[in-house]
N, C-alpha and C positions, 0 to 999 in steps of 0.2 A: 436082275438087271441093275447095273451100276447107275449111280446118280452123279451128274456133273453140275457144276455151277454155271453162271452166265459167262465166266471166263476161266480158262484153264491153261496150264503149261502143257504143250504137246510136243511129241518127238516125231521126226521124220528120219528114221535111222539110215535108210539107203541113201539119203541126200546129205547125211552128216549134220543134220540140223536137230539140236536138242534144246529143251526148255524154251520153246517158241511160245510167246504169249498169244493166246487165241481167244477170240470172242466166239461164244457158242450162239448160233443164230438159227432158230427154227424157221425163220421167215425166208431164209435162203435155201434153195434146193442144193446147189453145188458148193462145195468148200472152195476157198480161194486163198492163195498164198501170194504175198508181195514178191514178185519176180520180174526182172527185166530180161526179156528174151534176147540172147546174144546171137544165136545161130541155130539153124535146123540142119541136121546131117544124118547120114545113114551109116549103120554099123551092123555087120553080119545080117544084112537084109532087113533090119528093123529101122524105123524112123525114130530119131532121137531129137531132143531139144536141149540146148545148153543155155542156162539162164543164171543170172546173178541175183542173190538175195542180199539186200543191204540192211544192216542193223545200224542205223544212223547213231543211235544213242551210244553204242559201243564202238563206233567208227570201224565196223567190220563189214567186209564184203565176202560172201561165200559163193563160189561158183559151183553150180550143180549140173548134173546131167541126168536125164530120165527118158524113158521110152515115151514118145509122143503118141498119145492115144487118139486124139481128135483135135480139131479146131472148130469151135462152134460158137454160135451167138448166145451170149449170156446177158440177161437183162439185169442191170445193177439196181441198187436201191433208188437211184434218181430216175429210173424208168427208161434209161437209154440202153440199147443193145450194143454190146461190144463183142467183136470176134476175138476169142482168146484161145490160147493153146491149153489143152487139158492133158495132164499126166495122170498115171496111176502108180501109186507108191504106198508102201506100208506107212501107216499112221498109228502112233501109240498114244493113248490117253489113259493115264493111270497104269494098270497092269494089263490092259486089253490092247492087243495089236491086231490090225486088220488092214487090208488093202483099200484105199480110198481114191476116188477121182478128185483131182484138185485142179482148178483153173489157175493160170498164172495171170496176175493183174497188177497194175500200178496201184498199190495201196499206200503210197507215201503220204497221202493226206489223211489216212486213217490212223486211229490210235493203236490198233492191233495189226501186226504184220500178217496175221492169219485169221480166217473166219472158217469155222466148222459148221457146215450146213446140215440140213435134215437127212440127206441121203446117207451121210456117214454116221449119223446118230441113230437112224432107224433100227429098231430091234436090238440095240446095244445099250442105249443110255436113256435115262429119264432126266429131264432138265429141271433143276430147282433154281429159278431165276432170282431168288432172294439171297443166294449165297455165291461165293467165289472160291476157286481153288479146291474144290472138294476132292479131286483126284490127285492133289499135290500135298502129301502129308507135311505138316509143319507150317505151310503157308497160310492156311485158313485162320490161324491165330494172329498173324501179323497184320494189324490194322494199317491201312494205307500203303500196303506193299505195291510197288510199281516196278515190274520187271524191266 
């Protein structure tokens, strides 16, 4: 089983998102991505959601589309339940790629645009909370690196 640090760079290849800084959070069940839902639509009989991911530091907005799996109540760290769109898409951490459920949420006030929860980690990774960037070769030696 691979080991991840408390923060890692992750990839969402089907969404065209690479090197996304993510906080690894075993206290959260569902993974979450900063995304502003633009519209919901149908294509070939499947429900889709189009959303924008803003990387304010780089002044970049990436518009993505994904199959809309669900809309469910998710309790955030402040204890409030929000109804969020949930997508399922490949997620790659280090050399391991797998499909993960990810809720779309406004994370603009958060330090990391993505949070990887325990459902995605289960049976795949062990978390070493004392280290960072363990699945990103070369980054672990750069002290103070801020993506």
